[in-house]
C-alpha positions in Angstrom: 0.0 0.0 0.0 1.1 3.5 -0.8 0.8 5.9 2.2 -0.3 9.4 1.7 0.9 11.9 4.3 -1.2 13.8 3.8 -3.6 15.8 1.6 -5.7 16.4 4.7 -3.0 18.2 6.7 0.7 19.1 6.5 2.3 16.2 8.4 5.9 17.1 7.5 5.6 20.7 8.6 3.7 20.2 11.9 3.7 16.5 12.8 7.1 15.2 11.8 7.8 14.0 15.4 4.5 12.1 15.5 5.2 10.6 12.1 8.6 9.3 13.0 7.3 7.9 16.3 4.6 6.0 14.5 7.0 4.9 11.7 9.3 3.4 14.4 6.4 1.7 16.1 5.4 0.3 12.7 1.8 1.5 12.6 -0.6 4.4 13.2 -4.3 4.8 14.0 -6.3 6.9 11.6 -9.7 8.3 12.3 -12.3 8.0 9.5 -13.1 11.6 8.6 -16.7 10.7 7.8 -17.4 8.7 11.0 -16.9 5.1 11.8 -14.1 5.0 14.3 -10.4 4.6 13.8 -8.4 2.2 11.7 -4.9 0.7 12.2 -2.6 1.4 9.2 0.7 -0.5 9.0 3.9 1.5 8.4 6.1 -1.6 8.7 8.9 -2.4 6.2 7.6 -4.8 3.6 4.0 -3.6 4.0 4.4 -0.1 2.7 5.2 0.3 -1.0 6.0 4.0 -0.8 5.2 7.3 1.0 3.9 10.4 -0.7 4.4 13.5 1.5 2.3 16.7 0.9 3.8 19.8 2.4 4.6 23.5 2.3 7.5 23.0 4.6 9.6 19.8 4.6 12.3 21.2 6.8 11.2 19.4 10.0 11.2 16.0 8.2 14.4 16.6 6.1 16.8 15.1 8.8 14.7 11.9 8.8 14.4 11.1 5.1 17.2 8.6 5.0 15.6 6.7 7.8 12.2 6.8 6.0 13.8 5.6 2.8 15.0 2.5 4.6 11.4 1.6 5.2 10.1 2.5 1.7 10.8 4.9 -1.1 9.1 8.4 -1.0 8.1 11.3 -3.2 7.2 14.8 -2.1 4.4 17.0 -3.3 5.7 20.4 -2.4 3.4 23.4 -2.6 5.2 26.7 -3.4 3.1 29.7 -4.6 4.5 32.9 -3.0 1.0 34.3 -2.6 0.3 37.5 -0.5 0.1 36.9 3.2 -3.6 37.9 3.1 -4.1 34.5 1.4 -1.5 32.3 3.2 -0.5 33.9 6.5 2.0 31.4 7.9 3.8 29.6 5.2 7.5 29.6 4.8 9.1 32.2 2.4 9.5 31.2 -1.2 13.2 31.2 -0.9 13.1 28.5 1.8 10.8 26.4 -0.3 13.2 26.6 -3.2 16.1 25.7 -1.0 14.2 22.6 0.3 13.5 21.4 -3.3 17.1 21.9 -4.2 18.2 19.8 -1.2 15.8 17.1 -2.2 17.2 17.1 -5.8 20.8 17.0 -4.5 20.1 14.1 -2.0 17.5 12.0 -3.8 17.6 12.9 -7.5 15.3 14.6 -10.0 12.2 12.4 -9.5 11.9 12.8 -5.7 9.7 15.9 -5.7 6.9 17.6 -7.6 6.4 21.3 -7.4 2.8 22.3 -6.8 1.6 25.8 -7.9 -1.9 25.3 -6.7 -4.6 26.2 -6.3 -4.8 29.2 -8.6 -6.7 31.9 -6.8 -7.8 35.1 -8.6 -8.2 38.3 -6.7 -8.0 42.0 -7.3 -4.4 41.8 -6.0 -3.5 38.6 -7.8 -4.7 38.7 -11.3 -3.6 36.6 -14.3 -0.6 38.9 -15.0 0.6 38.7 -11.4 0.3 34.9 -11.5 2.3 34.7 -14.7 5.1 36.9 -13.3 5.3 35.1 -10.0 5.2 31.7 -11.7 7.9 32.6 -14.2 10.2 33.6 -11.4 9.6 30.4 -9.4 10.0 28.3 -12.6 13.3 30.0 -13.4 14.6 29.3 -9.8 13.4 25.6 -10.0 14.6 24.8 -13.5 16.8 21.7 -13.3 15.5 21.0 -9.8 12.1 19.6 -10.5 10.7 17.9 -13.6 7.0 18.5 -13.0 4.7 21.2 -11.8 1.1 20.4 -10.8 -1.5 23.1 -11.3 -5.1 23.4 -10.4 -7.7 26.2 -10.1 -9.4 26.8 -6.7 -12.8 25.1 -6.3 -15.0 27.5 -4.3 -16.3 25.1 -1.7 -18.7 26.6 0.9 -16.0 26.8 3.5 -13.6 28.3 1.0 -16.0 31.0 0.1 -16.6 31.8 3.8 -12.9 32.0 4.5 -12.1 34.1 1.4 -14.9 36.5 2.1 -13.6 37.1 5.6 -10.1 37.6 4.5 -11.3 39.9 1.7 -13.1 42.1 4.3 -10.1 42.1 6.6 -7.4 42.9 4.0 -9.4 44.9 1.5 -9.4 42.8 -1.7 -12.0 41.1 -3.9 -11.8 37.6 -5.2 -13.7 35.9 -8.0 -14.3 32.5 -9.5 -13.6 33.2 -13.3 -15.4 31.4 -16.2 -13.8 28.3 -17.6 -12.4 30.1 -20.6 -10.4 32.5 -18.3 -9.1 29.6 -16.3 -8.0 27.8 -19.3 -6.2 30.8 -20.8 -4.2 31.2 -17.5 -3.4 27.5 -17.3 -2.2 27.6 -20.9 0.0 30.6 -20.2 1.6 29.0 -17.1 2.0 25.7 -19.0 4.0 27.4 -21.7 6.2 29.1 -19.1 6.9 25.7 -17.4 7.8 24.1 -20.7 10.2 27.0 -21.4 12.1 26.1 -18.2 12.1 22.3 -18.8 9.3 21.5 -16.3 6.4 19.3 -17.4 3.1 21.0 -16.5 0.2 18.9 -15.3 -3.3 19.6 -14.1 -4.7 18.1 -10.9 -8.2 16.5 -11.0 -9.8 19.1 -13.4 -10.1 17.3 -16.8 -12.7 19.8 -17.9 -10.0 22.5 -17.9 -7.3 20.7 -19.8 -5.7 22.6 -22.6 -3.0 21.5 -25.1 0.4 21.2 -23.4 -1.1 20.2 -20.0 -0.9 16.6 -18.9 -3.1 15.0 -16.2 -1.4 15.0 -12.8 -1.0 11.7 -10.9 -0.1 13.1 -7.4 0.0 9.6 -5.9 2.2 8.3 -8.7 3.3 4.7 -8.7 5.5 5.3 -11.7 7.4 8.1 -10.0 7.8 6.0 -6.9 9.2 3.2 -9.1 11.7 5.5 -10.6 12.8 6.6 -7.1 13.0 3.1 -5.8 14.6 1.8 -9.0 12.2 -1.2 -8.9 8.6 -1.7 -10.1 5.8 -0.5 -7.8 2.3 -1.3 -9.0 -0.9 0.1 -7.8 -4.3 0.5 -9.6 -5.7 3.9 -10.3 -8.2 4.8 -7.6 -8.7 8.6 -7.4 -10.3 10.2 -4.4 -12.6 12.4 -6.4 -13.9 12.8 -9.9 -11.1 13.3 -12.4 -8.4 12.2 -10.0 -5.8 9.9 -11.6 -4.0 9.0 -8.4 -2.9 5.4 -7.6 -4.6 3.6 -4.7 -3.3 4.9 -1.4 -4.1 5.3 2.3 -4.1 8.8 3.7 -3.1 9.0 7.4 -3.9 12.7 8.1 -6.8 14.5 9.7 -8.8 17.5 8.4 -8.8 20.8 10.4 -5.3 20.3 11.8 -3.1 22.5 9.6 -2.2 26.0 10.9 -0.6 27.4 7.7 -3.5 29.8 7.4 -4.3 29.4 3.7 -7.7 30.9 3.4 -8.4 29.0 0.1 -7.7 25.6 1.6 -10.4 22.9 1.4 -9.0 20.9 4.4 -9.6 23.4 7.1 
């Protein structure tokens, strides 16, 4: 089984100590987010095919990656956007995120990490032009460090709308959910920038927004894990929502536990 840690929270940033304690114990208990109690998930060598870490700050887990790799191979989904603090109040600076990705590349090779520039949020202070400028700067810094960037456009869930509305009132900006054509135009522009820097652009779980030049993201990617492990890892496709191309995995995180302060986040 592939272990996802975690799209529900940022385990590397805030719960690295817990994760290492559970890894050494060989298991963890995970609450069903929709009710139904807790379930024991094995983290033992031979029972884990690989780990996928989702994070905005891998620094607390970086000293432990060699130990983790002795249990199973891993890949990292590293979100780096550089948005205004009004949208993400407590994330590490872009320079630190870039440094972490470079360290991953140096220690574990070009397939160890995927850069995530997602979700795309459109506001009066962050329009398409601002996105293109910021994305180009990050792509330039990460050229030769990562081989893929995963994109997506924010889905305005009820909780997301509430949090964005509150932030907009507090910080004096407006946000909007643009029509599909506007989203596709921005995605095409960012995809072209990524290609210019030798980074393959992919789109996460939004097939209706695909444009030429964009691939479909597989964030839980058995093929990438196989490349890192240098041996085959097989897992059937079993996305967690419509349009998701991820391999079958078990997520060990919990919703409403991440204090990064991203007002557009679906998980808090």
